[in-house]
N, C-alpha and C positions, 0 to 999 in steps of 0.2 A: 588511491586511484581517483582521479577527477571524474566528475559526472559529465564533463563536456563531451567525452567520447561516447558515453553510454546513453545520455539523455535522448538524442535523436532517435536511436533504435528503440528505446522504451516508449517514446511518444508515438512512433510508427506502429509499434505492437499494440498500443492502446487503441489507436484508430482502426487498425485491421480487425482486432478481436471484437470491438464493439459493433462495427458494421457487419462482420460475419455472424455475430450472435443475433443481430436483427434479422438477417436473412434465414438462419436456421430456425429461429423462433417462428418466423412467418411460415416456414415449411412444417412446423410442428415437431421438429426433431430435437428432442431433449438431449439425446446422446451427443449430437454434433455441437449443441450449445454448451454442454458440459466440457467437451474437448477444447473448444475455443477459450472458455473461461480458464481451464487448466493451463492452456498455453500462455495466457497472460500471467498467471500465478508463477509458472516456471520461469518465465522471462524476468519477472520482478525479483524473484529469489536469486536468480543468476546474476542479475545486475548488482544486487546487494552484496553477494559474495565476492564478486569481482572488485567492488569498491572497498570492501572491509577486510578481506583475507590478508592483504599485505600487512595490515596493522598487527596481525597475530604472529607474524614471523619477524623476529628480531633482525635488524639490518636491512630489511627489504624496503621500508619507508624511510626517507630522509628525516633527520632531526627536526627540520623546519615544518614537517607535516605531523609531528607527534602532538597535535593539538586536539583534545577531546571535543572542543566545540566545532572545529572544522569537520570532524567526523560526524558529530551530531547533526550539523547543518545538512550534510549530504544524506544522512539516513532519514532525516525529517522530510527532505524533499522527495525521496523515494516513497515514503509512506503517504505523502500528500498526493503523489501521482497515483497511488493505488486507490485512495479515496476518490480521486477525480474519475478514475476508470469506473469504479462502482456507480458513482452518481450518473455518469454518461450512459453506462450500460442500462441502468434502471430506467432512465428517461427514454432511451432509445427503444428498449424492448417493449415498453408500455406506451409507445406512440401508436395508438390503435390504427390509424389509417395506413400506416406502413407495415405493421406486424400482425395486425388482427387480434393482438392480445389486449385484454381489458382488465384492469385491476385498479380499484378506486384509490388505493394507497401508494401506487407506483410513484407518482409525482412527489408525494410527501417524503418518501425515503430518498428519492433522487436529490431533493433539496437538502435533506439532512446530510447526505454524503457530501454534497457540494459545499456546505458550510463547514464541515469538518476539514475538507480539503483546503478551503480557503484559510482556515485557522492554522493548519499545519504549514502552509506556505508562508503565512504571516510570521509564525513563530520562527521558521527557518531564516527568514529575512532579518528578524530581530536579533538573531544570534550573531549578526555581523557579517561583513564581507571580507574580513581579514584583520590583521593585527592593528590596522589603523582605526578600526571601528569595533573595539571590543564590546561584547554584550554586557548587560547589566548582570551583576553576580547572582541575582535571584533567577534570571533566566538560565544561567549556567547550571544552577542547582536543580532546575526542573528536568533536565535531560534524562537522567536515569529514572526518576519516578514516573515520568510520562511513558517511557519505554516499558516499564514494568506494568503500569496501568493499562496500556494498550494490549499488551500480551495477555494479561488476565482477562480483560473484557472480551478479547477475541476468542480465547479458549472457552470462556463461559458461553459465548454465543454459539460456538461449534457444538459444545455439549448439549445445549438446548435444542438445537436443530436436529442433532442425531437422536436425542432422547425422545423427542416428540414425533419423529418420523417425517418432519416437514422437509427434510432434505430430498426426500423421494416423492413428495407430494405431486399429484397430477391435477390439483385444482388450479384456479386462475393465477395463483401466486407461484406456480412451479418455476417460472423463469426468475422471479425475484429470489427464490430460495437458492438457486444456482449462484446468483451474485453474492448473496449473504455468505454462503459457505466459502466461496472462492476468496472474497475480500477478507473474511475473518482468518482464513488459513494464511493468506499472504501477510496480513498485518502481524499475526502472531509470530511467524518466522522472521519477518524483517525486524520486529522488535527485539526478538532474541538475539539476532545477529548484531544489531546496533548496541545492545546492552553488553554483549561480550566485548565489542570494540571499546566501549566506554570504560569498562572495568580494566581492560588490558592497558589502556593509555593512562588511566589515572593511578594505577598501581605500579606502573613501570618506573623503575628508579631512574633519576636524571643521569 
């Protein structure tokens, strides 16, 4: 399933949820902020399932689309969009004149998410735009390890936030923790979905 149909809806969801979270954060409503973050996570996972599920059913996707790198490129773009959402949400929620929230580390994490998003978009572009521009073999071999590393890192982040109780913190970083939890959950699931597709396509007999 091409991302061309999914991407506009995903970008719209990103914009709506970020703006909505800024409004609810200004109102001091953690519950509403959680709900909007959850809406983005659900949308990202739904988009990933829509793009990947056809690969898991024999005969649904045409032979020309049985390219692990084509799937990896799509999945990397979805991950990049999630990182971009986290960066924009972090910066937006800690734009003090608009939301009233102040946290000295907000811009630092926003920048970190933005850099990771840029790196993911760059990697997706480096994977090529079709058979006319095949990726370097080393880039191909990175697809599965990167998915595994992202899933493990996200799971560890979730475990840390849950174990320390930060996910339910009421301190100045409460909004940041909502973003951390949501982004980690989304990346963990997206990585697992992408890895399943990669394994399916690389093990499928010709």
